[in-house]
C-alpha positions in Angstrom: 15.3 -98.1 3.9 14.9 -99.0 -0.3 13.1 -95.3 -0.6 14.1 -93.8 2.3 16.9 -91.9 2.4 16.7 -90.2 5.9 14.1 -92.1 9.3 14.1 -89.6 12.4 13.5 -92.3 15.6 11.9 -90.5 18.2 15.1 -88.6 18.4 15.5 -87.0 21.8 18.3 -83.6 22.7 19.1 -81.8 25.3 21.8 -79.6 26.5 23.5 -78.4 30.0 23.0 -75.0 30.3 25.2 -73.9 33.5 24.2 -71.4 35.7 27.4 -69.8 36.8 30.1 -69.0 33.9 33.6 -68.4 35.8 35.5 -65.9 33.8 39.0 -66.7 35.3 41.9 -69.4 36.3 40.9 -68.4 39.6 37.1 -68.8 39.8 37.4 -72.2 38.1 40.2 -73.9 41.0 37.6 -72.4 44.1 34.8 -73.9 42.1 36.8 -77.1 41.2 35.3 -79.9 43.6 31.9 -78.5 44.4 28.9 -79.4 42.6 27.8 -76.9 39.7 24.1 -76.4 38.6 22.4 -76.5 35.3 19.2 -76.1 33.5 18.4 -78.9 31.3 17.3 -77.2 27.7 15.1 -80.0 25.4 16.0 -78.9 22.0 13.8 -81.7 20.5 11.5 -83.9 22.2 10.5 -88.1 20.8 10.4 -86.4 16.8 10.0 -89.5 14.4 9.3 -89.1 10.4 10.6 -90.6 7.3 12.0 -88.4 4.2 11.5 -90.4 0.9 14.1 -90.3 -2.0 13.8 -87.5 -3.9 11.4 -85.7 -1.7 12.4 -82.4 -1.4 11.2 -82.0 2.7 10.7 -78.5 4.4 11.6 -78.0 7.6 9.5 -74.6 9.1 9.4 -73.0 13.2 10.2 -70.4 15.7 13.5 -69.4 15.7 14.5 -71.6 18.8 12.2 -74.5 18.1 14.9 -77.3 17.2 15.3 -76.9 13.7 19.1 -76.8 13.2 19.5 -78.5 16.5 17.7 -81.4 13.6 19.8 -80.5 10.9 22.6 -80.9 12.8 21.6 -84.2 14.6 21.1 -85.4 10.7 24.5 -84.5 9.3 26.1 -85.9 12.2 26.9 -83.0 13.5 25.3 -83.4 17.0 25.1 -87.0 18.6 21.3 -87.5 19.4 20.9 -87.8 23.2 17.9 -90.5 22.4 17.0 -92.1 19.4 18.3 -92.1 15.9 18.8 -91.5 12.9 19.3 -93.4 10.1 20.4 -91.9 6.2 20.6 -93.6 3.1 22.6 -91.5 1.1 26.1 -89.3 0.7 24.9 -86.4 2.2 26.4 -82.6 1.7 25.4 -80.2 4.6 25.0 -76.3 4.9 24.5 -75.4 8.0 25.7 -72.6 9.5 28.0 -69.9 8.0 31.8 -70.2 8.1 31.4 -74.6 8.8 33.6 -76.5 7.5 36.4 -73.1 6.4 39.2 -71.6 8.1 39.0 -68.5 8.2 43.0 -67.7 7.4 43.1 -69.9 4.5 42.2 -68.1 1.0 38.7 -69.0 -1.0 40.9 -71.8 -3.1 42.2 -73.2 -0.1 39.4 -73.4 1.3 38.0 -74.9 -1.4 40.1 -78.2 -1.3 39.6 -78.3 2.4 35.4 -78.1 2.7 35.7 -80.4 -0.6 37.9 -83.0 1.0 35.6 -82.3 4.0 32.3 -83.4 2.0 34.2 -86.4 1.0 35.3 -85.7 -2.6 39.1 -86.6 -4.1 41.8 -84.0 -4.7 41.0 -84.7 -8.8 37.5 -84.4 -7.9 37.7 -80.8 -6.3 40.2 -80.1 -9.4 37.6 -80.7 -12.0 34.9 -78.8 -10.1 36.8 -76.3 -8.9 36.0 -73.5 -11.9 32.6 -74.3 -11.2 32.6 -73.6 -7.8 33.9 -71.0 -8.2 32.2 -69.5 -11.5 28.6 -70.5 -9.6 30.0 -68.5 -6.1 30.7 -65.7 -9.0 34.2 -64.9 -7.0 36.9 -65.5 -9.7 38.6 -62.1 -8.7 38.9 -63.3 -5.1 40.2 -66.4 -5.5 43.2 -65.8 -3.2 41.8 -63.2 -0.8 41.5 -64.0 2.7 38.2 -66.1 4.2 37.7 -63.8 6.8 37.9 -61.1 4.5 34.5 -62.3 2.7 31.3 -60.3 3.0 28.6 -62.4 4.4 27.3 -62.9 1.7 30.1 -63.9 0.0 30.9 -66.2 2.7 27.1 -67.9 1.4 28.1 -67.9 -2.3 31.4 -69.8 -1.6 29.7 -72.4 0.7 26.5 -73.3 -1.4 28.1 -73.4 -4.6 30.7 -76.0 -2.8 27.4 -77.7 -1.1 25.5 -78.4 -4.5 28.4 -79.2 -6.7 29.7 -82.1 -3.9 26.5 -83.9 -5.9 25.5 -85.6 -3.1 22.4 -87.9 -2.9 21.2 -85.9 0.3 21.6 -82.3 0.2 20.8 -80.3 4.2 19.8 -76.5 4.1 19.8 -73.9 6.4 18.5 -70.7 5.6 20.5 -70.4 2.5 18.0 -67.7 1.6 18.2 -65.2 4.4 21.6 -64.4 3.4 22.5 -62.1 0.1 21.2 -60.3 -2.3 17.9 -61.9 -4.9 20.8 -62.4 -8.0 22.1 -65.1 -5.8 18.2 -66.4 -3.9 16.9 -66.9 -7.3 20.3 -69.3 -8.8 19.6 -70.9 -5.1 15.8 -72.2 -5.8 16.8 -72.1 -10.1 19.3 -74.8 -8.0 16.6 -76.5 -6.5 14.6 -77.1 -9.3 17.7 -79.2 -11.0 18.5 -81.4 -8.1 14.7 -82.2 -7.1 14.1 -82.5 -11.0 17.5 -84.9 -10.3 15.4 -87.0 -7.7 17.9 -86.1 -5.6 16.9 -85.2 -1.5 16.4 -82.0 0.0 16.0 -81.1 3.3 15.2 -77.2 3.6 15.1 -74.9 6.8 13.5 -71.7 6.2 11.4 -68.8 7.4 10.0 -68.3 3.5 7.0 -70.1 3.1 6.7 -69.1 0.0 9.2 -71.3 -0.8 7.9 -74.2 0.8 5.0 -73.7 -0.9 6.6 -73.4 -4.7 9.5 -76.1 -4.1 8.3 -78.8 -0.9 6.3 -82.1 -1.5 6.1 -82.4 2.2 6.7 -79.9 5.2 7.1 -79.5 9.2 6.2 -77.7 12.0 7.9 -77.4 14.6 7.7 -75.7 17.9 9.4 -75.4 21.2 11.4 -79.2 19.9 8.0 -80.5 19.2 6.0 -81.3 15.9 3.1 -79.2 15.7 1.9 -80.4 11.8 3.5 -82.3 9.1 2.6 -83.0 5.2 1.2 -80.8 2.8 2.5 -77.8 2.5 -0.5 -75.4 2.3 -2.0 -76.8 6.0 1.6 -77.0 7.3 2.3 -73.1 6.3 -1.4 -72.0 7.4 -0.4 -74.0 10.5 2.4 -71.4 11.1 1.1 -68.2 10.2 -1.9 -69.1 12.9 1.1 -69.9 15.3 2.2 -66.2 14.9 -0.5 -64.7 15.4 -1.2 -62.7 18.3 -4.2 -64.4 20.9 -6.4 -61.4 19.8 -5.6 -62.9 16.1 -6.4 -66.5 16.8 -9.4 -65.1 18.6 -10.8 -62.8 15.5 -10.0 -66.3 13.3 -11.3 -68.7 15.2 -14.5 -66.4 15.9 -14.7 -65.6 11.8 -14.3 -69.9 11.2 -17.0 -69.9 13.7 -19.4 -67.4 12.1 -18.9 -68.8 8.3 -20.3 -72.0 9.7 -24.0 -70.6 11.3 -23.9 -68.7 8.3 -23.8 -71.5 5.8 -26.2 -73.6 7.2 -28.6 -75.3 5.2 -27.3 -73.5 1.9 -23.8 -74.9 2.3 -23.8 -77.6 -0.4 -25.3 -75.2 -2.9 -21.7 -74.3 -4.6 -18.2 -75.9 -3.5 -14.8 -74.5 -3.9 -12.7 -77.1 -6.2 -9.9 -75.3 -6.5 -7.6 -71.5 -6.2 -4.5 -71.3 -8.5 -2.5 -68.7 -8.9 -0.9 -67.8 -12.5 1.3 -65.5 -13.8 1.5 -63.8 -17.7 2.2 -66.9 -19.5 -0.7 -68.7 -17.6 1.4 -70.8 -15.6 1.2 -72.0 -12.1 3.1 -69.8 -9.7 3.2 -69.7 -6.2 6.3 -67.2 -6.4 6.3 -63.7 -7.6 7.9 -60.5 -7.6 6.5 -56.9 -7.7 5.0 -55.1 -10.8 4.5 -59.0 -12.0 0.7 -59.7 -13.8 -0.9 -62.5 -11.6 -4.0 -64.0 -11.9 -6.4 -65.9 -9.4 -7.9 -68.6 -10.8 -11.3 -70.0 -8.8 -13.1 -72.9 -9.6 -16.4 -74.2 -8.3 -19.0 -76.6 -8.6 -22.8 -76.4 -7.8 -24.2 -79.1 -6.8 -28.0 -78.3 -6.8 -29.1 -75.6 -8.9 -29.4 -72.5 -7.1 -32.2 -69.8 -7.2 -30.3 -66.7 -7.6 -26.8 -66.2 -8.9 -22.9 -67.5 -7.5 -20.6 -65.2 -6.7 -16.7 -65.6 -6.5 -15.1 -62.8 -3.4 -11.4 -63.0 -3.2 -9.1 -61.2 0.2 -5.8 -61.1 0.4 -3.7 -60.1 3.5 0.3 -60.4 5.1 1.1 -63.6 7.2 0.6 -61.5 10.3 -3.1 -61.4 9.3 -3.3 -58.2 8.1 -5.9 -57.3 5.6 -4.5 -55.6 2.0 -7.5 -55.7 -0.4 -10.3 -57.4 -1.4 -12.6 -57.6 -4.3 -15.8 -60.2 -5.1 -18.1 -60.0 -8.9 -20.7 -58.4 -6.9 -19.9 -55.8 -5.8 -18.1 -55.4 -9.8 -20.7 -56.3 -11.3 -19.7 -58.9 -13.3 -21.6 -62.5 -14.0 -20.0 -65.9 -13.6 -21.3 -67.6 -16.6 -18.7 -70.6 -16.1 -17.9 -73.1 -13.1 -15.1 -70.7 -12.6 -13.7 -67.0 -11.9 -10.8 -65.7 -12.6 -9.5 -62.1 -11.3 -6.8 -59.9 -12.6 -3.9 -57.9 -11.9 -1.7 -55.8 -14.3 1.4 -55.0 -12.5 0.6 -56.3 -9.2 1.8 -53.5 -6.7 3.0 -55.7 -3.8 6.1 -54.8 -1.8 8.5 -58.1 -0.4 6.8 -60.4 1.8 4.5 -63.4 2.8 0.8 -63.5 1.5 -2.0 -66.1 1.9 -5.5 -65.9 -0.1 -9.4 -65.9 1.5 -11.6 -67.6 -1.2 -15.5 -66.7 -0.5 -18.6 -68.1 -2.6 -22.1 -66.6 -2.2 -25.2 -65.5 -3.8 -27.0 -62.8 -3.3 -26.4 -61.5 -0.3 -22.5 -61.9 0.7 -23.5 -62.3 4.1 -24.6 -65.4 3.5 -22.3 -68.2 2.4 -22.8 -71.3 0.6 -18.9 -72.0 0.8 -15.5 -70.4 2.4 -11.7 -70.9 2.6 -9.5 -69.4 4.9 -6.1 -68.9 3.4 -5.8 -71.8 1.0 -3.2 -70.0 -0.9 0.1 -68.7 0.3 2.4 -66.8 -2.1 5.0 -64.8 -1.9 6.4 -61.7 -3.3 10.5 -60.8 -4.1 11.3 -57.4 -4.6 13.0 -56.5 -7.9 16.1 -54.1 -7.6 14.4 -50.7 -7.5 11.0 -52.1 -5.7 13.8 -53.2 -2.6 14.6 -50.2 -1.9 10.8 -49.5 -0.8 9.3 -49.5 2.3 5.5 -50.4 3.4 3.1 -53.2 1.2 2.4 -51.3 -2.1 4.6 -49.9 -4.4 2.1 -46.6 -5.5 3.1 -45.2 -8.7 4.6 -41.6 -7.6 7.4 -39.0 -9.0 9.3 -36.6 -7.1 8.8 -32.9 -9.0 
């Protein structure tokens, strides 16, 4: 356990859900000695994995897949039905909105209450008080009752308290689901600080862009079981595929089979080796804002000298499989002179959402592939203050007259 922060061993969790619900004292008394029938719900099924110290670990999956139940077991809120969890270090959890806070108390009083629950002494809380309130941007509401806070204000206070506990292990459940974009950016900056300090962060989220950018590893849950664990790219691709309709899955599988057949003996002529997304400062990123300048750089290698030139194409899709746009060097009459091709987009117009990229390498015929990478990159677009009001997929330059 020296290098392990969290060890989950064969965890199972079941809940008994009664078929009948008694709503009055009379009904309860009448059925006091009768056997109630229950339905057993398996929230987690024989789950095992380890999280290393200093690792940023992501947990994704549909609602009801067991993510939050797992986090509560790690935090010690739930006891597992079977199995055990070992943790190495103090835990600071941010799980459900309002947990650890009294709605009748003020923000000031709740900071001392929540801080003591997280293991901080009164002296430590006093020393951190201004920083907690300042990060939450609640200086004017210190003496307002917690129940009168908006959900965004409650999240800011709870998150601020959690990160200022400076625990070795930070558990976060959907912290980015509530709050404006400015607060989300502050959260992401704090995640970066935690990561740089070598602390362990476990994040439950539906935001695949955050998983892509920050996580060292990720796990995908479905119906209480692990579907995929390991590289964030592979886990995200499995998540995207899982969320497709049966027809969309069939199309993807048919496409892969078709690509394999079309490659034939030519498949070893050239191979895509690396794909990166770059911002205007040439920094590699997977999270952007609407209107940013974005470049997609594709590296490839030739296994043998082809008789025809190399062409590169890209396709951009929403995470639900909807096709957005596609370009290639052949249609743009661009001749590749090096072992990479790069396409630049000024003021990239996509609106808020999760997207992925397919990349293809081919000769003179687009239909005959040398190499094809399906969902090789995923990325997230966040809105600006202006574009957060817009709907759809693309922000088209417009004006009312």
